[in-house]
N, C-alpha and C positions, 0 to 999 in steps of 0.2 A: 440451380442444380450444380452438382460437381462437374467441372470440366477441366481437362488437361489438354492444352493445345500446343502441339509441337511445331518447331520450325528449325530450319537448318538442313543439313544433309545435302546429298547430291553426288556428283561424280568427281573423284579426285584421283590423281596419279599416286602410285606407290611412293611412300615417303612424305606425302602431303598431310595437311591438317584440315580438320573441320570442327566446328562447334555446333552442338545441338542445344536447343533451348526448349523448355517445357514450362509454359505459363499456366498457372492454376487459378481457378476461381470457384466460388460457391462454398468455400469452407475456409477455416482459419489456417492459412498456409504455414505459419511458424510453429504450429503444434504438431506437424507431421514430418516423418521421414519420407524420403523419396528414393527411388531406384531407377536405374536404366537396365533394360534387358535387350537382347537382340535375337533375331531368328533368321538364320540363313535358309535358303531354299532347300527343302528336303531334310532339314534338321529341326530338332526341338529348340524351343525358346530357352535361352540361358541368361542368367543374371550376370551383368557386366560390372556394375558398381552400385553402391548405395551410400546414402548420407543420412545422418540422424537429424532430428529436429533441431539439435543444437549446433549443427554444422560439422560434426565429426564424420570422417569417412569410415564407414563401417565395413565395407567389403570391396575388393577388386578381384575380378577374374584373373587368374595367374597370367594368362596370355596378354593381358593389357596393362599389367603393372609396369609403372615407369613410363608408359606412353599416354595413358588416359588420366584425366582428372575430373572429379565431380565437385561441383560447388553450388551454392545457393545464394540468392539475393532476396531476403525477406521483404525488402522495400518494393521489389518488383514482382513478388509472388512467382519467382522463376527459379528453376533449377537448370543447371548447365552440365553438359558433358563435353569437355575439351578433348579432342582426339588428335594425337600427334603421331608421327611416324607410321601412318596408316599402311596396312598391308592388304593384299588381295583377300586374305582370309578374314579380314574384318568386314567384308561385304555382307550386308544383312539389312533387314528392316529393324530399326531401333525403336524401342518403346519406353516411354517413361511411365512410372506408376507411383501413385500416392493416394492415400485415403481409399484404398481398395478399388481404385479406378485406374484404367489405362488411358494413355494418350492414343492418338489415332495412328501412330507409327510414321516413321520417316525412313526412306530408302537411303542407304549409304552404299555407294559402289566405288570400289578401289580398283582401278584398272588403268593400264597404259594404252 
């Protein structure tokens, strides 16, 4: 069955960096685009970044442009979200999505 398993995340100080990973199984990874979204407490889920099946970055949320990067490794069936210069407002549960499925979510907390 289709599975998206996330890893990474945690607690980081403002200005720090984290990398999220999302490893997919159960379908042909290279045929699909993927995205990362996030949901802060009390807020709606918002799209953060997306990448096409050919590895092109399709979208970045304005507030993360220049700080976040999305990439994929087809050999590892994994998509990444590199997050730099993290700020408290980046605190949220982050979700990857592909093939109409969501990952389990990963908490990212930015706090001193």
